[in-house]
MARMIDO-498332 format. One record per residue (C-alpha): residue number from 1; residue in one letter; x, y, z. Coordinates in Angstrom, 3 decimals, always signed. Layout:
// MARMIDO-498332
NUM:a:X:Y:Z
...
This chain:
// MARMIDO-498332
1:x:+35.424:-47.816:+28.382
2:x:+31.754:-48.401:+29.146
3:x:+29.166:-49.561:+26.625
4:x:+27.324:-47.151:+24.343
5:x:+23.797:-48.336:+23.557
6:x:+20.355:-46.823:+23.167
7:x:+18.565:-48.043:+26.303
8:x:+19.496:-50.767:+28.821
9:x:+15.820:-51.034:+29.790
10:x:+15.142:-52.803:+26.480
11:x:+17.170:-55.825:+27.592
12:x:+14.270:-58.116:+28.473
13:x:+12.941:-58.051:+24.905
14:x:+16.422:-58.775:+23.562
15:x:+16.882:-61.668:+25.970
16:x:+13.705:-63.297:+24.664
17:x:+14.960:-62.979:+21.086
18:x:+18.319:-64.536:+21.985
19:x:+16.625:-67.372:+23.864
20:x:+14.522:-68.173:+20.779
21:x:+17.669:-68.246:+18.637
22:x:+19.431:-70.489:+21.148
23:x:+16.531:-72.946:+21.006
24:x:+16.960:-73.209:+17.229
25:x:+20.780:-73.206:+16.993
26:x:+21.866:-76.744:+17.808
27:x:+25.469:-76.275:+16.698
28:x:+26.140:-73.096:+18.662
29:x:+24.420:-74.567:+21.699
30:x:+26.768:-77.554:+21.729
31:x:+29.792:-75.313:+21.108
32:x:+28.732:-73.054:+23.967
33:x:+28.627:-76.062:+26.304
34:x:+32.031:-77.289:+25.086
35:x:+33.621:-73.846:+25.328
36:x:+32.378:-73.395:+28.891
37:x:+34.461:-76.436:+29.850
38:x:+37.569:-75.943:+27.690
39:x:+37.847:-72.106:+27.669
40:x:+39.666:-71.889:+24.287
41:x:+39.527:-68.066:+24.363
42:x:+40.730:-67.507:+27.903
43:x:+42.739:-64.279:+27.981
44:x:+41.730:-63.417:+24.383
45:x:+40.126:-60.115:+23.384
46:x:+37.726:-60.364:+20.438
47:x:+36.462:-57.338:+18.491
48:x:+33.348:-58.193:+16.507
49:x:+31.447:-56.174:+13.908
50:x:+28.508:-58.145:+12.507
51:x:+24.860:-57.218:+12.003
52:x:+23.811:-56.901:+15.615
53:x:+20.655:-58.949:+15.985
54:x:+19.810:-62.054:+17.984
55:x:+21.841:-64.634:+16.037
56:x:+24.964:-62.498:+16.252
57:x:+24.299:-61.947:+19.941
58:x:+24.236:-65.678:+20.555
59:x:+27.553:-66.059:+18.715
60:x:+28.965:-63.379:+21.037
61:x:+27.670:-65.208:+24.111
62:x:+29.123:-68.481:+22.804
63:x:+32.561:-66.901:+22.399
64:x:+32.257:-65.271:+25.824
65:x:+31.425:-68.685:+27.308
66:x:+34.813:-69.782:+25.956
67:x:+36.556:-67.112:+28.007
68:x:+36.705:-64.334:+25.393
69:x:+36.607:-60.689:+26.411
70:x:+34.057:-59.405:+23.872
71:x:+33.886:-55.946:+22.287
72:x:+30.853:-55.790:+20.023
73:x:+29.431:-53.415:+17.432
74:x:+27.168:-53.642:+14.379
75:x:+28.234:-53.691:+10.736
76:x:+25.348:-51.635:+9.352
77:x:+23.665:-48.488:+10.740
78:x:+20.166:-49.900:+10.232
79:x:+20.580:-53.559:+11.201
80:x:+21.356:-53.117:+14.917
81:x:+18.460:-54.081:+17.177
82:x:+18.617:-51.935:+20.299
83:x:+16.970:-54.503:+22.571
84:x:+19.510:-57.148:+21.554
85:x:+22.385:-54.746:+22.201
86:x:+20.941:-54.048:+25.657
87:x:+20.651:-57.767:+26.402
88:x:+24.350:-58.272:+25.628
89:x:+25.342:-55.418:+27.924
90:x:+23.189:-56.890:+30.680
91:x:+25.027:-60.199:+30.131
92:x:+28.340:-58.442:+30.778
93:x:+29.654:-57.815:+27.262
94:x:+30.894:-54.432:+26.068
95:x:+28.746:-53.100:+23.219
96:x:+29.006:-49.931:+21.131
97:x:+26.033:-49.811:+18.771
98:x:+22.559:-48.473:+18.226
99:x:+20.036:-48.458:+15.419
100:x:+20.246:-45.527:+13.008
101:x:+23.803:-44.375:+13.635
102:x:+25.163:-41.452:+11.672
103:x:+28.335:-42.130:+9.648
104:x:+30.353:-40.404:+12.396
105:x:+28.715:-42.453:+15.166
106:x:+29.258:-45.641:+13.177
107:x:+32.985:-44.914:+12.832
108:x:+33.203:-44.063:+16.538
109:x:+31.668:-47.422:+17.435
110:x:+34.102:-49.286:+15.155
111:x:+36.956:-47.380:+16.796
112:x:+35.658:-48.092:+20.308
113:x:+35.698:-51.878:+19.925
114:x:+39.233:-51.814:+18.492
115:x:+40.879:-49.510:+21.034
116:x:+41.142:-52.182:+23.776
117:x:+43.589:-53.986:+21.468
118:x:+41.908:-57.131:+20.089
119:x:+43.700:-60.417:+19.551
120:x:+40.990:-61.743:+17.218
121:x:+38.840:-59.733:+14.794
122:x:+35.485:-60.987:+13.503
123:x:+34.427:-58.739:+10.646
124:x:+31.450:-58.396:+8.306
125:x:+32.352:-56.244:+5.317
126:x:+35.872:-55.285:+6.343
127:x:+35.335:-52.106:+8.373
128:x:+37.238:-53.335:+11.442
129:x:+40.202:-54.458:+9.363
130:x:+40.184:-51.222:+7.359
131:x:+40.276:-48.993:+10.437
132:x:+42.935:-51.152:+12.073
133:x:+45.179:-50.754:+9.011
134:x:+44.577:-47.039:+8.443
135:x:+44.072:-45.481:+11.864
136:x:+45.020:-47.866:+14.672
137:x:+48.147:-49.432:+13.221
138:x:+49.879:-49.414:+16.597
139:x:+47.494:-52.197:+17.697
140:x:+48.335:-54.541:+14.812
141:x:+51.166:-56.405:+16.638
142:x:+48.636:-57.724:+19.163
143:x:+46.357:-59.254:+16.516
144:x:+46.619:-63.022:+16.051
145:x:+44.238:-62.951:+13.087
146:x:+40.632:-62.581:+12.099
147:x:+37.622:-63.956:+10.261
148:x:+35.617:-62.310:+7.455
149:x:+31.944:-63.154:+7.026
150:x:+31.057:-61.740:+3.596
151:x:+31.921:-61.754:-0.095
152:x:+32.333:-57.971:-0.039
153:x:+34.732:-58.163:+2.887
154:x:+36.814:-60.831:+1.186
155:x:+37.062:-58.706:-1.958
156:x:+38.441:-55.865:+0.175
157:x:+40.899:-58.242:+1.862
158:x:+42.075:-59.641:-1.472
159:x:+42.748:-56.122:-2.743
160:x:+44.752:-55.342:+0.398
161:x:+46.667:-58.599:+0.101
162:x:+47.549:-57.969:-3.562
163:x:+48.878:-54.567:-2.565
164:x:+50.937:-56.112:+0.236
165:x:+48.989:-54.154:+2.858
166:x:+47.320:-56.929:+4.895
167:x:+49.313:-57.303:+8.102
168:x:+47.731:-60.313:+9.826
169:x:+46.045:-63.596:+8.793
170:x:+42.342:-63.498:+7.897
171:x:+40.178:-66.597:+7.490
172:x:+37.780:-66.406:+4.526
173:x:+34.734:-67.690:+6.401
174:x:+32.396:-66.745:+3.548
175:x:+34.165:-69.198:+1.231
176:x:+33.520:-72.210:+3.452
177:x:+31.106:-74.662:+1.858
178:x:+28.901:-74.673:+4.945
179:x:+28.699:-70.890:+4.692
180:x:+28.093:-69.832:+1.099
181:x:+26.156:-72.919:-0.016
182:x:+23.539:-72.431:+2.686
183:x:+23.852:-68.930:+4.180
184:x:+24.292:-67.073:+0.885
185:x:+21.804:-69.152:-1.089
186:x:+19.050:-70.343:+1.239
187:x:+19.537:-67.742:+3.959
188:x:+19.612:-64.748:+1.620
189:x:+16.850:-66.138:-0.558
190:x:+14.420:-66.455:+2.333
191:x:+15.396:-63.395:+4.356
192:x:+15.356:-61.000:+1.373
193:x:+11.795:-61.915:+0.545
194:x:+10.828:-61.823:+4.196
195:x:+12.077:-58.213:+4.304
196:x:+10.352:-57.260:+1.052
197:x:+7.043:-58.905:+1.866
198:x:+6.692:-57.601:+5.404
199:x:+7.658:-54.084:+4.264
200:x:+5.555:-53.736:+1.110
201:x:+2.562:-56.003:+1.853
202:x:+2.310:-56.551:-1.922
203:x:+1.864:-59.729:-3.924
204:x:+4.855:-61.175:-5.774
205:x:+3.018:-63.708:-7.931
206:x:+2.609:-62.458:-11.478
207:x:+5.181:-59.666:-11.047
208:x:+8.501:-59.291:-12.882
209:x:+11.433:-59.512:-10.480
210:x:+14.850:-58.317:-11.649
211:x:+17.787:-59.842:-9.755
212:x:+21.122:-58.116:-10.380
213:x:+23.932:-60.611:-9.875
214:x:+23.821:-64.407:-10.035
215:x:+26.307:-65.410:-7.377
216:x:+25.152:-67.586:-4.502
217:x:+23.038:-64.800:-2.984
218:x:+21.498:-63.971:-6.355
219:x:+20.714:-67.632:-7.001
220:x:+18.857:-67.892:-3.711
221:x:+16.972:-64.651:-4.282
222:x:+15.927:-65.679:-7.801
223:x:+14.931:-69.177:-6.671
224:x:+12.648:-67.829:-3.944
225:x:+11.130:-65.239:-6.313
226:x:+10.272:-68.060:-8.724
227:x:+8.732:-69.988:-5.851
228:x:+6.530:-67.009:-5.030
229:x:+5.190:-67.013:-8.587
230:x:+7.244:-64.217:-10.137
231:x:+8.741:-64.065:-13.610
232:x:+12.471:-63.616:-12.927
233:x:+14.968:-61.651:-14.997
234:x:+18.687:-61.844:-14.132
235:x:+21.287:-59.225:-15.034
236:x:+24.961:-60.219:-15.051
237:x:+28.439:-59.178:-16.191
238:x:+29.835:-62.728:-16.080
239:x:+28.892:-64.767:-19.190
240:x:+29.264:-68.095:-17.384
241:x:+26.868:-67.064:-14.621
242:x:+24.497:-65.665:-17.234
243:x:+24.358:-69.043:-18.989
244:x:+23.746:-70.705:-15.635
245:x:+20.812:-68.360:-15.011
246:x:+19.349:-69.200:-18.435
247:x:+19.681:-72.921:-17.794
248:x:+18.054:-72.447:-14.390
249:x:+15.023:-71.144:-16.242
250:x:+15.457:-67.368:-15.948
251:x:+15.566:-64.651:-18.570
252:x:+18.824:-62.687:-18.915
253:x:+19.271:-59.153:-20.255
254:x:+21.195:-55.923:-19.558
255:x:+19.940:-53.810:-16.661
256:x:+18.862:-50.945:-18.900
257:x:+16.487:-53.304:-20.729
258:x:+15.307:-54.993:-17.542
259:x:+14.666:-51.569:-15.995
260:x:+11.856:-51.003:-18.503
261:x:+9.845:-54.052:-17.440
262:x:+10.659:-54.820:-13.788
263:x:+8.266:-54.488:-10.866
264:x:+10.774:-55.435:-8.150
265:x:+14.541:-54.872:-8.425
266:x:+17.013:-56.573:-6.069
267:x:+20.749:-55.856:-6.318
268:x:+23.050:-58.629:-5.094
269:x:+26.429:-57.818:-6.625
270:x:+28.859:-56.147:-4.212
271:x:+29.473:-53.490:-6.886
272:x:+28.337:-49.855:-7.113
273:x:+25.856:-48.031:-9.398
274:x:+24.325:-51.283:-10.608
275:x:+21.072:-49.336:-11.029
276:x:+21.826:-45.788:-12.130
277:x:+20.189:-42.625:-13.430
278:x:+19.626:-44.013:-16.924
279:x:+17.816:-46.990:-15.430
280:x:+15.649:-44.869:-13.105
281:x:+14.452:-42.832:-16.083
282:x:+12.900:-45.798:-17.917
283:x:+11.326:-47.581:-14.947
284:x:+7.614:-48.155:-14.582
285:x:+5.633:-45.897:-12.318
286:x:+5.635:-47.742:-8.984
287:x:+8.790:-49.803:-9.495
288:x:+10.298:-50.991:-6.196
289:x:+14.052:-51.244:-5.624
290:x:+16.042:-52.796:-2.801
291:x:+19.550:-54.037:-2.098
292:x:+20.790:-57.346:-0.741
293:x:+24.496:-56.687:-1.344
294:x:+26.631:-55.297:+1.448
295:x:+26.759:-51.521:+0.945
296:x:+24.113:-48.964:-0.004
297:x:+25.800:-47.941:-3.276
298:x:+24.471:-50.697:-5.551
299:x:+21.449:-48.507:-6.223
300:x:+22.830:-45.027:-6.959
301:x:+20.967:-43.455:-4.046
302:x:+22.988:-40.242:-4.090
303:x:+22.014:-39.499:-7.672
304:x:+18.410:-40.594:-7.140
305:x:+18.052:-38.086:-4.322
306:x:+19.626:-35.362:-6.458
307:x:+17.337:-35.793:-9.460
308:x:+14.074:-36.455:-7.601
309:x:+11.625:-33.574:-7.903
310:x:+9.801:-34.794:-4.804
311:x:+10.356:-37.436:-2.151
312:x:+8.371:-38.699:+0.786
313:x:+8.043:-41.713:+3.068
314:x:+5.200:-43.830:+1.757
315:x:+5.253:-46.451:+4.513
316:x:+7.746:-47.459:+7.184
317:x:+11.021:-48.323:+5.397
318:x:+9.666:-47.279:+1.974
319:x:+10.811:-43.979:+0.499
320:x:+9.194:-42.702:-2.694
321:x:+10.995:-40.549:-5.275
322:x:+9.234:-38.660:-8.064
323:x:+11.444:-38.471:-11.146
324:x:+11.697:-35.625:-13.672
325:x:+9.997:-37.980:-16.138
326:x:+6.931:-37.995:-13.896
327:x:+6.860:-41.514:-12.483
328:x:+7.371:-42.526:-8.869
329:x:+9.909:-45.172:-7.888
330:x:+10.309:-46.620:-4.417
331:x:+13.338:-47.746:-2.413
332:x:+13.212:-50.062:+0.596
333:x:+15.383:-49.529:+3.684
334:x:+17.302:-46.579:+2.180
335:x:+19.059:-48.956:-0.201
336:x:+20.730:-50.795:+2.666
337:x:+20.469:-54.532:+3.270
338:x:+16.758:-55.182:+2.965
339:x:+16.842:-58.486:+4.825
340:x:+18.337:-56.865:+7.931
341:x:+17.286:-53.215:+7.750
342:x:+13.706:-54.270:+6.993
343:x:+13.712:-57.745:+8.538
344:x:+15.401:-60.044:+11.033
345:x:+18.111:-61.413:+8.776
346:x:+18.745:-65.032:+7.880
347:x:+16.867:-67.867:+9.616
348:x:+18.401:-69.078:+12.868
349:x:+19.131:-72.595:+11.580
350:x:+21.132:-71.157:+8.666
351:x:+23.178:-68.767:+10.800
352:x:+23.810:-71.639:+13.189
353:x:+26.102:-73.163:+10.542
354:x:+27.738:-69.878:+9.535
355:x:+28.447:-68.818:+13.099
356:x:+29.685:-72.278:+14.059
357:x:+32.228:-71.828:+11.233
358:x:+33.101:-68.403:+12.697
359:x:+33.574:-69.749:+16.219
360:x:+35.670:-72.744:+15.142
361:x:+37.758:-70.594:+12.776
362:x:+38.513:-68.175:+15.617
363:x:+39.496:-71.161:+17.774
364:x:+41.756:-72.389:+14.949
365:x:+43.516:-69.008:+14.809
366:x:+44.173:-69.043:+18.560
367:x:+45.464:-72.616:+18.452
368:x:+47.852:-71.737:+15.567
369:x:+48.949:-68.297:+16.739
370:x:+52.258:-67.348:+15.159
371:x:+52.285:-70.395:+12.860
372:x:+50.299:-69.050:+9.900
373:x:+52.386:-67.602:+7.096
374:x:+49.647:-66.808:+4.590
375:x:+47.597:-63.652:+5.099
376:x:+44.426:-65.022:+3.479
377:x:+43.415:-68.449:+4.723
378:x:+40.672:-70.831:+3.651
379:x:+38.533:-72.355:+6.376
380:x:+40.263:-75.667:+7.176
381:x:+38.481:-78.585:+5.512
382:x:+38.205:-80.355:+8.847
383:x:+36.262:-77.399:+10.291
384:x:+33.846:-77.374:+7.342
385:x:+33.323:-81.133:+7.577
386:x:+32.892:-81.049:+11.356
387:x:+30.114:-78.474:+11.064
388:x:+28.403:-80.430:+8.268
389:x:+28.665:-83.719:+10.163
390:x:+27.222:-82.215:+13.328
391:x:+24.418:-80.534:+11.384
392:x:+23.464:-83.776:+9.644
393:x:+23.310:-85.477:+13.019
394:x:+20.957:-82.807:+14.363
395:x:+18.812:-83.238:+11.235
396:x:+18.579:-86.941:+11.999
397:x:+20.213:-87.939:+8.712
398:x:+22.896:-90.540:+8.021
399:x:+25.217:-90.915:+5.039
400:x:+27.422:-93.666:+3.657
401:x:+31.055:-94.100:+4.651
402:x:+33.755:-95.208:+2.226
403:x:+35.165:-98.688:+2.841
404:x:+38.937:-99.147:+2.945
405:x:+38.712:-100.816:-0.463
406:x:+36.850:-97.811:-1.901
407:x:+39.407:-95.396:-0.424
408:x:+42.239:-97.364:-2.071
409:x:+40.353:-97.348:-5.392
410:x:+39.818:-93.581:-5.314
411:x:+43.415:-92.875:-4.340
412:x:+44.966:-95.299:-6.839
């Protein structure tokens, strides 16, 4: 099957983006050089569905350097960058993706990268795994295992595993320390505000920012909002996380109360209808909403569209909705991931760690094919530590090493 992309003539622009990422991804660059020599993925087919921008493209090229036969698509209809997709096709990879896919086109692209019969699956949100288990079950025997990038995807995997439905091992990449500590906190924190700021061109200082969810992504988003001069309100359903938010210096209240005072609203929960019709009704005129969770259901967009008496695009990636109560509220990037649909995603240096974890986890699966009994697997500690050690070295930092005496003391 040949690639399905928007325009191969966009490749030069995509190549420049990938080259910039490569310059700033020390870990992937060293892995690419190692993989070119050792070919750990020789004879292996990899199906990958991750937000298709330059960092993801460089991960794909790194895996291909290791001998992998790559089948690539995006994990969100609005995050694919057409020039990056073209650059991958020009480099010899098979790609099925373009920006702005319809739901039907999106499913067709997921299906297209699975039909060759992958041995390894690299997923972001669980759509590859879901289709493999519901529609392409005949291909399951050929799958060694896979890796999941996100909290949302892991939640879906855990539900499948509890029901006894998960048929092959999946590595929980998101749960690695070098992933969620840095990617979810610092990466999300910076990239969310990059997307908001470049899209709205409005000041944050002095505004009230409501962050729904205080997991690692919510912590990063709230921290960066505070740094920009905002007053931050956190909404939560977990009392422990709510206390943590209070002790971090943020106000905490239910969403329906926060809805009355917020200027910016950012959902980071992985749940649905976090902001609903009752909340819309009490919002200020001009309130701005966006989502940094995985799917576009955290803000109840379907209901918002139904009740709006008028809607129009106010600016690129900003849709305005006039409510029956008279006020206008605004949604960025159609309620999809604001940092990718309205920005370039996480910084390259952050994704360097996350994608190094992905690459080494995929290598681990190949090396242990047929040996893994558990269906949900933590990233091996040695992989996490290897990535952290290499990253520290690139940062020019050294740390202490336990003496033999100290090791004996700790293990006594």
